[in-house]
Structure formats: C-alpha cells, structure tokens
C-alpha positions as CSV (number, residue, x, y, z in Angstrom):
1,M,78.7,76.6,132.0
2,K,78.9,79.6,129.6
3,T,81.8,79.6,127.2
4,E,83.2,82.9,126.7
5,I,84.7,84.0,123.1
6,R,86.6,86.5,123.0
7,K,87.5,88.7,119.3
8,T,90.4,89.9,118.8
9,T,91.1,92.1,115.8
10,W,94.2,93.1,113.9
11,S,95.8,96.5,114.3
12,P,98.4,97.3,111.8
13,A,102.1,97.7,113.5
14,K,103.1,101.2,114.4
15,E,106.2,100.8,111.3
16,F,103.3,99.2,109.2
17,L,101.0,101.9,109.3
18,P,103.5,104.8,107.6
19,I,103.9,103.0,104.7
20,I,99.9,102.5,104.0
21,L,100.0,106.2,104.7
22,G,102.9,107.1,102.7
23,K,105.4,108.5,105.4
24,E,108.9,107.6,105.7
25,I,110.0,104.5,106.6
26,G,112.0,104.0,109.8
27,D,115.1,102.1,110.9
28,Q,113.1,99.9,112.7
29,F,113.1,98.0,109.6
30,E,115.6,95.1,108.3
31,E,116.3,94.6,104.9
32,E,114.6,91.9,104.3
33,D,111.0,93.4,105.4
34,I,111.5,96.3,103.4
35,A,112.1,94.5,100.1
36,K,109.2,92.3,101.2
37,L,107.1,95.6,102.0
38,E,108.6,97.1,98.6
39,L,107.0,94.1,96.8
40,F,103.6,94.4,98.5
41,E,103.4,98.0,97.5
42,K,104.0,97.6,94.0
43,G,102.0,94.3,93.7
44,L,98.8,96.0,94.7
45,A,99.8,99.0,92.7
46,N,99.6,97.3,89.6
47,E,96.7,94.7,90.4
48,L,94.1,96.8,92.2
49,K,91.6,98.7,90.3
50,K,88.9,101.6,91.3
51,E,86.6,99.0,89.9
52,D,87.2,96.0,91.9
53,T,84.5,95.4,94.1
54,I,85.5,95.2,97.6
55,E,85.9,91.4,98.1
56,Q,87.9,91.6,94.5
57,A,90.3,94.1,96.5
58,V,90.8,92.2,99.4
59,A,91.3,89.0,97.9
60,K,94.2,90.7,95.9
61,I,95.7,92.2,99.2
62,V,95.9,88.8,100.4
63,K,97.6,87.1,97.8
64,M,100.1,89.9,97.4
65,A,100.6,89.5,101.2
66,V,101.4,85.8,101.0
67,A,103.1,86.2,97.7
68,A,105.2,89.0,99.1
69,E,105.6,86.8,103.1
70,F,105.8,83.2,101.2
71,G,106.7,83.2,97.6
72,A,104.3,83.4,94.7
73,S,104.4,79.7,94.2
74,L,102.5,79.7,97.3
75,V,99.6,81.8,96.0
76,A,99.7,78.9,93.0
77,A,100.1,75.7,95.0
78,K,97.0,73.5,95.0
79,G,95.0,74.6,97.8
80,A,95.9,78.6,97.8
81,K,92.8,79.3,96.5
82,Q,90.8,78.2,99.2
83,M,93.0,79.7,102.0
84,I,92.3,82.8,100.4
85,E,88.8,82.9,100.3
86,T,89.0,82.0,104.1
87,I,91.3,84.9,104.7
88,T,89.4,87.0,102.2
89,N,86.3,85.9,104.5
90,G,87.5,86.5,107.5
91,I,88.5,90.7,106.4
92,M,85.2,90.9,104.9
93,H,83.1,90.2,108.3
94,D,85.6,91.9,110.5
95,S,84.5,95.6,110.7
96,E,88.2,96.9,111.8
97,L,89.9,94.3,109.1
98,R,87.6,95.3,106.8
99,R,88.1,99.3,107.3
100,Q,91.9,98.5,107.3
101,A,91.8,97.1,103.7
102,L,89.4,99.9,102.4
103,L,92.1,102.2,103.5
104,I,95.0,100.0,101.9
105,I,92.7,99.5,98.5
106,D,92.0,104.0,99.1
107,R,95.9,104.1,98.7
108,F,96.7,101.8,96.1
109,A,94.1,101.2,93.9
110,N,94.7,103.0,90.1
111,V,92.3,104.6,88.1
C-alpha cells in the first residue's frame, strides 16, 4: 500500500495581503490584530537590510512574527533558536512560501 502525502502551502489571508502591499486596512481587523501587525511591520522595517541573505532575512521575519504574536520573551527563550531555524528551513524549501517571504523582504528591507 502506497501512502500519499499531500503538500499544502500557506497563502496569505485576504486581509494580510493588503498590509504587505501597503494598501488600506479594512474593518475586518480587530484592534489586537492591528497592533500585532503594526509591531511586526515596525520590527521588519528596523531589522531587514538589503545586504541580508535570503535565509537571514527569512529568519528575521520568523523572529518578528513570533515576537509580535507571542511576545519577545518566547524568541529569547531556550529552544527558540531551533524553532526559528526549523520554520526558516521550511519556508526556504517551499517555493511558494519563499516567494511570499521575498515579497515581504522587498517591501520592508532598508538600504
């Protein structure tokens, strides 16, 4: 018997894509979600540099996402480095996720 593995890819929610592309935030967001997204964007704007390798930039995106969603203490916690590396590797090895990460990098990376 052959086991079939389905590959699913993450697609940005319809609400998240306008933020990445710099369009207006709709009413579908709650205040807490808006605050998290603003924190995420500010962190990316401060941390991402054009000189970063793709892997470095993706790792920064993952760190910012974890910090925005769960707090900076989780990023600093023991074992967080391995979690961030695992998520980064997952993104780097999936063409659709890598493309989406490149869109974010292009949008937020500083010169």
